[in-house]
PDB file of N, CA, C and O in Angstrom:
ATOM      1  N   GLU A   1      -5.500 -14.985  16.429  1.00  0.00           N
ATOM      2  CA  GLU A   1      -6.605 -15.724  15.856  1.00  0.00           C
ATOM      3  C   GLU A   1      -6.110 -16.924  15.062  1.00  0.00           C
ATOM      4  O   GLU A   1      -6.679 -18.011  15.157  1.00  0.00           O
ATOM      5  N   ALA A   2      -5.052 -16.733  14.281  1.00  0.00           N
ATOM      6  CA  ALA A   2      -4.537 -17.837  13.455  1.00  0.00           C
ATOM      7  C   ALA A   2      -4.055 -18.999  14.310  1.00  0.00           C
ATOM      8  O   ALA A   2      -4.296 -20.158  13.971  1.00  0.00           O
ATOM      9  N   PHE A   3      -3.383 -18.704  15.407  1.00  0.00           N
ATOM     10  CA  PHE A   3      -2.885 -19.774  16.283  1.00  0.00           C
ATOM     11  C   PHE A   3      -4.048 -20.512  16.941  1.00  0.00           C
ATOM     12  O   PHE A   3      -4.026 -21.739  17.038  1.00  0.00           O
ATOM     13  N   ASP A   4      -5.051 -19.783  17.387  1.00  0.00           N
ATOM     14  CA  ASP A   4      -6.224 -20.412  18.005  1.00  0.00           C
ATOM     15  C   ASP A   4      -6.972 -21.285  17.001  1.00  0.00           C
ATOM     16  O   ASP A   4      -7.414 -22.383  17.337  1.00  0.00           O
ATOM     17  N   ARG A   5      -7.113 -20.798  15.776  1.00  0.00           N
ATOM     18  CA  ARG A   5      -7.818 -21.561  14.752  1.00  0.00           C
ATOM     19  C   ARG A   5      -7.064 -22.851  14.417  1.00  0.00           C
ATOM     20  O   ARG A   5      -7.681 -23.906  14.272  1.00  0.00           O
ATOM     21  N   ALA A   6      -5.762 -22.774  14.297  1.00  0.00           N
ATOM     22  CA  ALA A   6      -4.961 -23.967  14.019  1.00  0.00           C
ATOM     23  C   ALA A   6      -5.096 -24.986  15.151  1.00  0.00           C
ATOM     24  O   ALA A   6      -5.186 -26.187  14.899  1.00  0.00           O
ATOM     25  N   ASP A   7      -5.110 -24.515  16.379  1.00  0.00           N
ATOM     26  CA  ASP A   7      -5.258 -25.408  17.526  1.00  0.00           C
ATOM     27  C   ASP A   7      -6.623 -26.086  17.517  1.00  0.00           C
ATOM     28  O   ASP A   7      -6.726 -27.266  17.852  1.00  0.00           O
ATOM     29  N   ARG A   8      -7.665 -25.364  17.141  1.00  0.00           N
ATOM     30  CA  ARG A   8      -9.005 -25.956  17.068  1.00  0.00           C
ATOM     31  C   ARG A   8      -9.087 -27.008  15.960  1.00  0.00           C
ATOM     32  O   ARG A   8      -9.773 -28.018  16.113  1.00  0.00           O
ATOM     33  N   LEU A   9      -8.401 -26.777  14.864  1.00  0.00           N
ATOM     34  CA  LEU A   9      -8.412 -27.731  13.762  1.00  0.00           C
ATOM     35  C   LEU A   9      -7.712 -29.035  14.126  1.00  0.00           C
ATOM     36  O   LEU A   9      -8.195 -30.124  13.817  1.00  0.00           O
ATOM     37  N   ASN A  10      -6.574 -28.906  14.783  1.00  0.00           N
ATOM     38  CA  ASN A  10      -5.796 -30.087  15.151  1.00  0.00           C
ATOM     39  C   ASN A  10      -4.805 -29.691  16.236  1.00  0.00           C
ATOM     40  O   ASN A  10      -3.798 -29.051  15.934  1.00  0.00           O
ATOM     41  N   PRO A  11      -5.061 -30.055  17.496  1.00  0.00           N
ATOM     42  CA  PRO A  11      -4.188 -29.666  18.596  1.00  0.00           C
ATOM     43  C   PRO A  11      -2.755 -30.174  18.466  1.00  0.00           C
ATOM     44  O   PRO A  11      -1.846 -29.607  19.072  1.00  0.00           O
ATOM     45  N   SER A  12      -2.538 -31.225  17.691  1.00  0.00           N
ATOM     46  CA  SER A  12      -1.180 -31.737  17.532  1.00  0.00           C
ATOM     47  C   SER A  12      -0.523 -31.225  16.244  1.00  0.00           C
ATOM     48  O   SER A  12       0.551 -31.690  15.862  1.00  0.00           O
ATOM     49  N   LEU A  13      -1.166 -30.280  15.592  1.00  0.00           N
ATOM     50  CA  LEU A  13      -0.648 -29.681  14.378  1.00  0.00           C
ATOM     51  C   LEU A  13       0.660 -28.946  14.660  1.00  0.00           C
ATOM     52  O   LEU A  13       0.780 -28.238  15.661  1.00  0.00           O
ATOM     53  N   VAL A  14       1.613 -29.114  13.794  1.00  0.00           N
ATOM     54  CA  VAL A  14       2.883 -28.404  13.918  1.00  0.00           C
ATOM     55  C   VAL A  14       2.922 -27.326  12.847  1.00  0.00           C
ATOM     56  O   VAL A  14       2.689 -27.606  11.671  1.00  0.00           O
ATOM     57  N   PHE A  15       3.212 -26.107  13.246  1.00  0.00           N
ATOM     58  CA  PHE A  15       3.329 -25.020  12.287  1.00  0.00           C
ATOM     59  C   PHE A  15       4.417 -24.077  12.752  1.00  0.00           C
ATOM     60  O   PHE A  15       4.841 -24.125  13.907  1.00  0.00           O
ATOM     61  N   TRP A  16       4.864 -23.225  11.857  1.00  0.00           N
ATOM     62  CA  TRP A  16       5.892 -22.271  12.238  1.00  0.00           C
ATOM     63  C   TRP A  16       5.359 -20.857  12.101  1.00  0.00           C
ATOM     64  O   TRP A  16       4.349 -20.602  11.444  1.00  0.00           O
ATOM     65  N   ALA A  17       6.069 -19.961  12.739  1.00  0.00           N
ATOM     66  CA  ALA A  17       5.732 -18.545  12.635  1.00  0.00           C
ATOM     67  C   ALA A  17       7.022 -17.765  12.421  1.00  0.00           C
ATOM     68  O   ALA A  17       8.031 -18.030  13.075  1.00  0.00           O
ATOM     69  N   ASP A  18       6.987 -16.818  11.518  1.00  0.00           N
ATOM     70  CA  ASP A  18       8.122 -15.923  11.334  1.00  0.00           C
ATOM     71  C   ASP A  18       8.077 -14.901  12.459  1.00  0.00           C
ATOM     72  O   ASP A  18       7.022 -14.336  12.748  1.00  0.00           O
ATOM     73  N   VAL A  19       9.200 -14.667  13.083  1.00  0.00           N
ATOM     74  CA  VAL A  19       9.293 -13.721  14.192  1.00  0.00           C
ATOM     75  C   VAL A  19      10.234 -12.600  13.783  1.00  0.00           C
ATOM     76  O   VAL A  19      11.348 -12.844  13.320  1.00  0.00           O
ATOM     77  N   ARG A  20       9.777 -11.384  13.957  1.00  0.00           N
ATOM     78  CA  ARG A  20      10.571 -10.213  13.561  1.00  0.00           C
ATOM     79  C   ARG A  20      10.595  -9.188  14.695  1.00  0.00           C
ATOM     80  O   ARG A  20       9.630  -9.073  15.452  1.00  0.00           O
ATOM     81  N   PRO A  21      11.683  -8.453  14.811  1.00  0.00           N
ATOM     82  CA  PRO A  21      11.745  -7.404  15.832  1.00  0.00           C
ATOM     83  C   PRO A  21      11.126  -6.102  15.320  1.00  0.00           C
ATOM     84  O   PRO A  21      11.232  -5.769  14.140  1.00  0.00           O
ATOM     85  N   THR A  22      10.485  -5.385  16.220  1.00  0.00           N
ATOM     86  CA  THR A  22      10.011  -4.035  15.913  1.00  0.00           C
ATOM     87  C   THR A  22      11.182  -3.067  16.091  1.00  0.00           C
ATOM     88  O   THR A  22      12.282  -3.484  16.454  1.00  0.00           O
ATOM     89  N   LYS A  23      10.954  -1.813  15.844  1.00  0.00           N
ATOM     90  CA  LYS A  23      11.994  -0.795  16.044  1.00  0.00           C
ATOM     91  C   LYS A  23      12.481  -0.798  17.489  1.00  0.00           C
ATOM     92  O   LYS A  23      13.652  -0.534  17.762  1.00  0.00           O
ATOM     93  N   ASP A  24      11.563  -1.100  18.416  1.00  0.00           N
ATOM     94  CA  ASP A  24      11.904  -1.102  19.840  1.00  0.00           C
ATOM     95  C   ASP A  24      12.526  -2.423  20.295  1.00  0.00           C
ATOM     96  O   ASP A  24      12.881  -2.567  21.465  1.00  0.00           O
ATOM     97  N   GLY A  25      12.661  -3.389  19.378  1.00  0.00           N
ATOM     98  CA  GLY A  25      13.276  -4.660  19.721  1.00  0.00           C
ATOM     99  C   GLY A  25      12.316  -5.727  20.219  1.00  0.00           C
ATOM    100  O   GLY A  25      12.750  -6.820  20.583  1.00  0.00           O
ATOM    101  N   THR A  26      11.037  -5.439  20.242  1.00  0.00           N
ATOM    102  CA  THR A  26      10.044  -6.426  20.660  1.00  0.00           C
ATOM    103  C   THR A  26       9.858  -7.438  19.541  1.00  0.00           C
ATOM    104  O   THR A  26       9.686  -7.058  18.382  1.00  0.00           O
ATOM    105  N   LEU A  27       9.892  -8.731  19.879  1.00  0.00           N
ATOM    106  CA  LEU A  27       9.687  -9.763  18.876  1.00  0.00           C
ATOM    107  C   LEU A  27       8.195 -10.017  18.685  1.00  0.00           C
ATOM    108  O   LEU A  27       7.455 -10.194  19.652  1.00  0.00           O
ATOM    109  N   VAL A  28       7.764 -10.033  17.424  1.00  0.00           N
ATOM    110  CA  VAL A  28       6.362 -10.262  17.095  1.00  0.00           C
ATOM    111  C   VAL A  28       6.270 -11.319  15.998  1.00  0.00           C
ATOM    112  O   VAL A  28       7.157 -11.420  15.150  1.00  0.00           O
ATOM    113  N   ALA A  29       5.202 -12.100  16.019  1.00  0.00           N
ATOM    114  CA  ALA A  29       4.942 -13.069  14.951  1.00  0.00           C
ATOM    115  C   ALA A  29       4.388 -12.291  13.766  1.00  0.00           C
ATOM    116  O   ALA A  29       3.282 -11.753  13.817  1.00  0.00           O
ATOM    117  N   PHE A  30       5.178 -12.242  12.703  1.00  0.00           N
ATOM    118  CA  PHE A  30       4.792 -11.444  11.545  1.00  0.00           C
ATOM    119  C   PHE A  30       5.509 -11.988  10.325  1.00  0.00           C
ATOM    120  O   PHE A  30       6.739 -12.051  10.308  1.00  0.00           O
ATOM    121  N   ARG A  31       4.771 -12.379   9.317  1.00  0.00           N
ATOM    122  CA  ARG A  31       5.371 -13.055   8.161  1.00  0.00           C
ATOM    123  C   ARG A  31       6.258 -12.151   7.309  1.00  0.00           C
ATOM    124  O   ARG A  31       7.399 -12.511   7.019  1.00  0.00           O
ATOM    125  N   GLU A  32       5.770 -11.020   6.914  1.00  0.00           N
ATOM    126  CA  GLU A  32       6.487 -10.142   5.985  1.00  0.00           C
ATOM    127  C   GLU A  32       7.170  -8.996   6.722  1.00  0.00           C
ATOM    128  O   GLU A  32       6.721  -8.578   7.790  1.00  0.00           O
ATOM    129  N   ARG A  33       8.243  -8.500   6.152  1.00  0.00           N
ATOM    130  CA  ARG A  33       8.889  -7.305   6.720  1.00  0.00           C
ATOM    131  C   ARG A  33       8.068  -6.057   6.421  1.00  0.00           C
ATOM    132  O   ARG A  33       8.010  -5.124   7.222  1.00  0.00           O
ATOM    133  N   ASP A  34       7.434  -6.063   5.248  1.00  0.00           N
ATOM    134  CA  ASP A  34       6.689  -4.902   4.779  1.00  0.00           C
ATOM    135  C   ASP A  34       5.251  -4.962   5.295  1.00  0.00           C
ATOM    136  O   ASP A  34       4.525  -5.915   5.012  1.00  0.00           O
ATOM    137  N   LEU A  35       4.848  -3.956   6.042  1.00  0.00           N
ATOM    138  CA  LEU A  35       3.520  -3.916   6.655  1.00  0.00           C
ATOM    139  C   LEU A  35       2.390  -3.854   5.639  1.00  0.00           C
ATOM    140  O   LEU A  35       1.262  -4.234   5.954  1.00  0.00           O
ATOM    141  N   THR A  36       2.667  -3.383   4.420  1.00  0.00           N
ATOM    142  CA  THR A  36       1.600  -3.223   3.434  1.00  0.00           C
ATOM    143  C   THR A  36       1.048  -4.551   2.923  1.00  0.00           C
ATOM    144  O   THR A  36      -0.043  -4.573   2.352  1.00  0.00           O
ATOM    145  N   TYR A  37       1.770  -5.662   3.110  1.00  0.00           N
ATOM    146  CA  TYR A  37       1.289  -6.954   2.615  1.00  0.00           C
ATOM    147  C   TYR A  37       0.040  -7.445   3.343  1.00  0.00           C
ATOM    148  O   TYR A  37      -0.837  -8.043   2.720  1.00  0.00           O
ATOM    149  N   THR A  38      -0.054  -7.205   4.632  1.00  0.00           N
ATOM    150  CA  THR A  38      -1.174  -7.763   5.391  1.00  0.00           C
ATOM    151  C   THR A  38      -1.942  -6.751   6.230  1.00  0.00           C
ATOM    152  O   THR A  38      -3.073  -7.026   6.631  1.00  0.00           O
ATOM    153  N   THR A  39      -1.363  -5.597   6.504  1.00  0.00           N
ATOM    154  CA  THR A  39      -1.999  -4.646   7.415  1.00  0.00           C
ATOM    155  C   THR A  39      -2.454  -3.383   6.689  1.00  0.00           C
ATOM    156  O   THR A  39      -2.317  -3.255   5.473  1.00  0.00           O
ATOM    157  N   ASP A  40      -2.987  -2.476   7.460  1.00  0.00           N
ATOM    158  CA  ASP A  40      -3.360  -1.164   6.942  1.00  0.00           C
ATOM    159  C   ASP A  40      -2.221  -0.161   7.115  1.00  0.00           C
ATOM    160  O   ASP A  40      -2.414   1.039   6.919  1.00  0.00           O
ATOM    161  N   GLY A  41      -1.035  -0.650   7.483  1.00  0.00           N
ATOM    162  CA  GLY A  41       0.124   0.206   7.695  1.00  0.00           C
ATOM    163  C   GLY A  41       1.041   0.253   6.486  1.00  0.00           C
ATOM    164  O   GLY A  41       0.794  -0.406   5.476  1.00  0.00           O
ATOM    165  N   LYS A  42       2.104   1.044   6.604  1.00  0.00           N
ATOM    166  CA  LYS A  42       3.109   1.176   5.554  1.00  0.00           C
ATOM    167  C   LYS A  42       4.491   1.125   6.187  1.00  0.00           C
ATOM    168  O   LYS A  42       4.663   1.479   7.353  1.00  0.00           O
ATOM    169  N   GLY A  43       5.460   0.688   5.420  1.00  0.00           N
ATOM    170  CA  GLY A  43       6.834   0.621   5.895  1.00  0.00           C
ATOM    171  C   GLY A  43       7.188  -0.774   6.402  1.00  0.00           C
ATOM    172  O   GLY A  43       6.393  -1.709   6.307  1.00  0.00           O
ATOM    173  N   TRP A  44       8.388  -0.891   6.939  1.00  0.00           N
ATOM    174  CA  TRP A  44       8.877  -2.169   7.449  1.00  0.00           C
ATOM    175  C   TRP A  44       8.648  -2.252   8.953  1.00  0.00           C
ATOM    176  O   TRP A  44       8.760  -1.255   9.666  1.00  0.00           O
ATOM    177  N   ILE A  45       8.331  -3.438   9.417  1.00  0.00           N
ATOM    178  CA  ILE A  45       8.066  -3.625  10.838  1.00  0.00           C
ATOM    179  C   ILE A  45       9.297  -3.298  11.682  1.00  0.00           C
ATOM    180  O   ILE A  45       9.167  -2.824  12.811  1.00  0.00           O
ATOM    181  N   GLY A  46      10.485  -3.547  11.142  1.00  0.00           N
ATOM    182  CA  GLY A  46      11.716  -3.265  11.878  1.00  0.00           C
ATOM    183  C   GLY A  46      11.978  -1.789  12.111  1.00  0.00           C
ATOM    184  O   GLY A  46      12.794  -1.430  12.960  1.00  0.00           O
ATOM    185  N   TYR A  47      11.296  -0.932  11.368  1.00  0.00           N
ATOM    186  CA  TYR A  47      11.426   0.514  11.541  1.00  0.00           C
ATOM    187  C   TYR A  47      10.214   1.120  12.236  1.00  0.00           C
ATOM    188  O   TYR A  47      10.109   2.341  12.347  1.00  0.00           O
ATOM    189  N   THR A  48       9.311   0.285  12.699  1.00  0.00           N
ATOM    190  CA  THR A  48       8.059   0.756  13.291  1.00  0.00           C
ATOM    191  C   THR A  48       8.078   0.530  14.801  1.00  0.00           C
ATOM    192  O   THR A  48       8.293  -0.596  15.251  1.00  0.00           O
ATOM    193  N   PRO A  49       7.855   1.586  15.592  1.00  0.00           N
ATOM    194  CA  PRO A  49       7.844   1.422  17.046  1.00  0.00           C
ATOM    195  C   PRO A  49       6.630   0.621  17.525  1.00  0.00           C
ATOM    196  O   PRO A  49       5.596   0.571  16.859  1.00  0.00           O
ATOM    197  N   ASP A  50       6.782   0.005  18.684  1.00  0.00           N
ATOM    198  CA  ASP A  50       5.713  -0.811  19.267  1.00  0.00           C
ATOM    199  C   ASP A  50       4.375  -0.074  19.310  1.00  0.00           C
ATOM    200  O   ASP A  50       3.332  -0.660  19.023  1.00  0.00           O
ATOM    201  N   SER A  51       4.406   1.210  19.670  1.00  0.00           N
ATOM    202  CA  SER A  51       3.160   1.975  19.803  1.00  0.00           C
ATOM    203  C   SER A  51       2.399   2.039  18.487  1.00  0.00           C
ATOM    204  O   SER A  51       1.169   2.088  18.489  1.00  0.00           O
ATOM    205  N   GLU A  52       3.114   2.038  17.358  1.00  0.00           N
ATOM    206  CA  GLU A  52       2.457   2.056  16.045  1.00  0.00           C
ATOM    207  C   GLU A  52       2.041   0.647  15.611  1.00  0.00           C
ATOM    208  O   GLU A  52       0.991   0.482  14.991  1.00  0.00           O
ATOM    209  N   VAL A  53       2.847  -0.364  15.929  1.00  0.00           N
ATOM    210  CA  VAL A  53       2.507  -1.751  15.591  1.00  0.00           C
ATOM    211  C   VAL A  53       1.207  -2.143  16.278  1.00  0.00           C
ATOM    212  O   VAL A  53       0.369  -2.824  15.688  1.00  0.00           O
ATOM    213  N   GLU A  54       1.040  -1.716  17.521  1.00  0.00           N
ATOM    214  CA  GLU A  54      -0.172  -2.059  18.282  1.00  0.00           C
ATOM    215  C   GLU A  54      -1.440  -1.482  17.661  1.00  0.00           C
ATOM    216  O   GLU A  54      -2.528  -2.007  17.896  1.00  0.00           O
ATOM    217  N   LYS A  55      -1.326  -0.432  16.889  1.00  0.00           N
ATOM    218  CA  LYS A  55      -2.492   0.203  16.258  1.00  0.00           C
ATOM    219  C   LYS A  55      -2.863  -0.436  14.916  1.00  0.00           C
ATOM    220  O   LYS A  55      -3.939  -0.162  14.384  1.00  0.00           O
ATOM    221  N   LEU A  56      -1.996  -1.275  14.367  1.00  0.00           N
ATOM    222  CA  LEU A  56      -2.231  -1.846  13.041  1.00  0.00           C
ATOM    223  C   LEU A  56      -3.379  -2.840  13.043  1.00  0.00           C
ATOM    224  O   LEU A  56      -3.640  -3.513  14.041  1.00  0.00           O
ATOM    225  N   ASP A  57      -4.053  -2.918  11.919  1.00  0.00           N
ATOM    226  CA  ASP A  57      -5.098  -3.911  11.702  1.00  0.00           C
ATOM    227  C   ASP A  57      -4.440  -5.090  10.983  1.00  0.00           C
ATOM    228  O   ASP A  57      -4.274  -5.068   9.763  1.00  0.00           O
ATOM    229  N   ALA A  58      -4.066  -6.117  11.749  1.00  0.00           N
ATOM    230  CA  ALA A  58      -3.303  -7.248  11.219  1.00  0.00           C
ATOM    231  C   ALA A  58      -4.097  -8.095  10.231  1.00  0.00           C
ATOM    232  O   ALA A  58      -3.493  -8.799   9.422  1.00  0.00           O
ATOM    233  N   GLY A  59      -5.407  -8.054  10.266  1.00  0.00           N
ATOM    234  CA  GLY A  59      -6.227  -8.833   9.343  1.00  0.00           C
ATOM    235  C   GLY A  59      -6.802  -8.009   8.217  1.00  0.00           C
ATOM    236  O   GLY A  59      -7.725  -8.453   7.534  1.00  0.00           O
ATOM    237  N   PHE A  60      -6.283  -6.836   8.013  1.00  0.00           N
ATOM    238  CA  PHE A  60      -6.864  -5.882   7.059  1.00  0.00           C
ATOM    239  C   PHE A  60      -6.991  -6.434   5.639  1.00  0.00           C
ATOM    240  O   PHE A  60      -8.021  -6.235   4.995  1.00  0.00           O
ATOM    241  N   LYS A  61      -5.977  -7.113   5.150  1.00  0.00           N
ATOM    242  CA  LYS A  61      -5.993  -7.559   3.754  1.00  0.00           C
ATOM    243  C   LYS A  61      -6.355  -9.025   3.567  1.00  0.00           C
ATOM    244  O   LYS A  61      -6.465  -9.483   2.430  1.00  0.00           O
ATOM    245  N   PHE A  62      -6.540  -9.763   4.635  1.00  0.00           N
ATOM    246  CA  PHE A  62      -6.895 -11.175   4.506  1.00  0.00           C
ATOM    247  C   PHE A  62      -8.285 -11.314   3.898  1.00  0.00           C
ATOM    248  O   PHE A  62      -9.231 -10.651   4.324  1.00  0.00           O
ATOM    249  N   LYS A  63      -8.398 -12.193   2.886  1.00  0.00           N
ATOM    250  CA  LYS A  63      -9.700 -12.471   2.268  1.00  0.00           C
ATOM    251  C   LYS A  63     -10.002 -13.961   2.398  1.00  0.00           C
ATOM    252  O   LYS A  63      -9.115 -14.802   2.256  1.00  0.00           O
ATOM    253  N   ASP A  64     -11.264 -14.273   2.669  1.00  0.00           N
ATOM    254  CA  ASP A  64     -11.672 -15.674   2.699  1.00  0.00           C
ATOM    255  C   ASP A  64     -12.001 -16.125   1.278  1.00  0.00           C
ATOM    256  O   ASP A  64     -11.837 -15.361   0.327  1.00  0.00           O
ATOM    257  N   GLU A  65     -12.460 -17.354   1.136  1.00  0.00           N
ATOM    258  CA  GLU A  65     -12.726 -17.917  -0.186  1.00  0.00           C
ATOM    259  C   GLU A  65     -13.831 -17.178  -0.955  1.00  0.00           C
ATOM    260  O   GLU A  65     -13.951 -17.339  -2.169  1.00  0.00           O
ATOM    261  N   ASN A  66     -14.625 -16.383  -0.264  1.00  0.00           N
ATOM    262  CA  ASN A  66     -15.687 -15.610  -0.911  1.00  0.00           C
ATOM    263  C   ASN A  66     -15.289 -14.167  -1.205  1.00  0.00           C
ATOM    264  O   ASN A  66     -16.090 -13.383  -1.713  1.00  0.00           O
ATOM    265  N   GLY A  67     -14.043 -13.825  -0.880  1.00  0.00           N
ATOM    266  CA  GLY A  67     -13.565 -12.468  -1.107  1.00  0.00           C
ATOM    267  C   GLY A  67     -13.910 -11.493  -0.008  1.00  0.00           C
ATOM    268  O   GLY A  67     -13.710 -10.287  -0.159  1.00  0.00           O
ATOM    269  N   ASN A  68     -14.435 -12.006   1.118  1.00  0.00           N
ATOM    270  CA  ASN A  68     -14.775 -11.151   2.259  1.00  0.00           C
ATOM    271  C   ASN A  68     -13.549 -10.951   3.147  1.00  0.00           C
ATOM    272  O   ASN A  68     -12.582 -11.709   3.068  1.00  0.00           O
ATOM    273  N   HIS A  69     -13.600  -9.942   3.975  1.00  0.00           N
ATOM    274  CA  HIS A  69     -12.522  -9.630   4.916  1.00  0.00           C
ATOM    275  C   HIS A  69     -13.000  -9.915   6.341  1.00  0.00           C
ATOM    276  O   HIS A  69     -13.351  -8.979   7.060  1.00  0.00           O
ATOM    277  N   PRO A  70     -13.024 -11.174   6.766  1.00  0.00           N
ATOM    278  CA  PRO A  70     -13.610 -11.518   8.063  1.00  0.00           C
ATOM    279  C   PRO A  70     -12.822 -11.029   9.278  1.00  0.00           C
ATOM    280  O   PRO A  70     -13.375 -10.966  10.377  1.00  0.00           O
ATOM    281  N   PHE A  71     -11.546 -10.683   9.106  1.00  0.00           N
ATOM    282  CA  PHE A  71     -10.738 -10.241  10.241  1.00  0.00           C
ATOM    283  C   PHE A  71     -10.472  -8.752  10.235  1.00  0.00           C
ATOM    284  O   PHE A  71      -9.835  -8.236  11.153  1.00  0.00           O
ATOM    285  N   ARG A  72     -10.943  -8.055   9.225  1.00  0.00           N
ATOM    286  CA  ARG A  72     -10.730  -6.621   9.149  1.00  0.00           C
ATOM    287  C   ARG A  72     -11.411  -5.911  10.303  1.00  0.00           C
ATOM    288  O   ARG A  72     -12.557  -6.211  10.638  1.00  0.00           O
ATOM    289  N   GLY A  73     -10.710  -4.978  10.903  1.00  0.00           N
ATOM    290  CA  GLY A  73     -11.270  -4.196  12.000  1.00  0.00           C
ATOM    291  C   GLY A  73     -11.214  -4.883  13.353  1.00  0.00           C
ATOM    292  O   GLY A  73     -11.817  -4.409  14.316  1.00  0.00           O
ATOM    293  N   LYS A  74     -10.494  -6.000  13.434  1.00  0.00           N
ATOM    294  CA  LYS A  74     -10.414  -6.736  14.694  1.00  0.00           C
ATOM    295  C   LYS A  74      -9.049  -6.616  15.365  1.00  0.00           C
ATOM    296  O   LYS A  74      -8.761  -7.334  16.322  1.00  0.00           O
ATOM    297  N   GLY A  75      -8.216  -5.719  14.870  1.00  0.00           N
ATOM    298  CA  GLY A  75      -6.915  -5.512  15.507  1.00  0.00           C
ATOM    299  C   GLY A  75      -5.793  -6.266  14.864  1.00  0.00           C
ATOM    300  O   GLY A  75      -4.650  -6.172  15.311  1.00  0.00           O
TER     301      GLY A  75
END
């Protein structure tokens, strides 16, 4: 969602993404090592298998300017 939104705002926008490996070695765009910062999970992404990463709610803790959670429950 974040990449699509950035593209809609400005297609020539340059941005970076932190990429981290899961326990299984799959590279994923994920800012923090600790899952508790943004998801409904716990622990470090590097110790979490792909099957568990896929179940996480990546927008769980994101709040908009009104304090709402517009991405919660969307995977």
